N, C-alpha and C positions, 0 to 999 in steps of 0.2 A: 103411243100407243093408237094402234089402229081400232078405232071403234063400228068399222063398217063390216058386215057381214063377207067373208071370203069367201070366192065361189059358190053362191048360192046357186042351187042347179036351174033352176029355169032364168035366171041372168046369163049363166055361165052358157046356156045349150043357146040363148041368141046372141051371145059373140061369139059363140064355136060359126053357128051357122052364117052370120055375116063376116066373120075370115074365109072361112072358105069359098062364099060367093065371090067375095075379093079374089082369090086364088083362082078360081077358075075363070073370071074376066081377066088376070093378067095372063094365064097361060093362053087364052082363047084372043086376048088384043082386043077386048070387049071394052072400047073407049069411054064408052057411055055409062056402063057402069061402073069404072073403075072412077069418074069423075062423081057422081050419085054418092060414093061412100066414102069420101073426101067432103069434108066441113068444109062449106062453102063461107071462107070466112080469110078476113086478110091474116087473124095468128094461127091458119094453120101452117105448116110447114114439112119440108119432105129432104131429108138429106140424102142423095142419091150416092151413087158408086163416083160420078166424075161432076157431081151438080150441087148447088144448094138452094133449094126453089124455098120461097120467103111468101106466102099467103096462096089460097086457093087459084088464083087468076095464073100466078104462076105454076103452078103444077098442072092446070088443064093445059096452058099450052105445051107443056112440056110432054104430055100424052099426046096430045093431038099431032106432035111433029115428031116423035121418037119411031125410028124405024120397027119391025114387030117380026124380026126373025126369029126363026125358032125357039120362043119361049117356054118350052114343056120343061120341068123339073119338076126334080123331089123333092119335099120336103121330109126334115128328120130334125128328131128334137123339140117339137113345136108345144110350145106353152104357153097358155091362156089362162088369165087370173082376173078375177072382178074383184072389185072392191064397193061396194054396197049394189045398189039400183044402176047407177049410173055412172058408173068409171070401167075402163078395164086395159090391162097391158096384155101385147099378142107377141111372143117372140118365136123366132123360130131360124134352124139353117135351111140351107137348100144347095141343091148340087146339079149341075147341069153342065152337060161336058164333063170338060175339063175344072169347070168353075166349081169353088164351094164357096158360099156365102153367107151371111147372116143378114135379118131382116128384124127391126122391132117397130111395133106399133101402139101408140096412143091411142085408147077411142073413149067415144062420151056418148052417152046415151042423150039423141033430139028429140025434138019433135017430129021430126023425118022417120028416125031410127037412128039405129049405131054410125057414126061416123067417126072416121081418123082425124084424130086431131094433130098429129104430129106421126113422121115415119123416119125411119132411119135404113139403108140397105150400105151395105158393105161387102168388101170381097174377102176372103183368108186367104194368106198367101202359100200358095203349090206346097203341097209335100214333097220332100225329095225323097 
């Protein structure tokens, strides 16, 4: 049984702002903001389409070396849910040219603000 308040309006608004700040940084390849929004910890992880990254340093290294061609995308079915004052999940599907994918993030509140502690990106099979 969950005892935390789900989607307290002020907390939901904070996480939505952080999520959409992340999205803007992603499509603009603003590596500084992307790095800022991941929790700086060895416990942070990101599973990408073709990479498994363990720890903040590995994620930051990936971001710094990743090519940044045409990152614009359309988000669909975005669902952000907060649990209490310090924990949230964000899930979305995205479309870019011929690509349809999905992204999930786990966020926690830190003294510095909301940070991603776990992320997963995967591609959907192409429709036939």
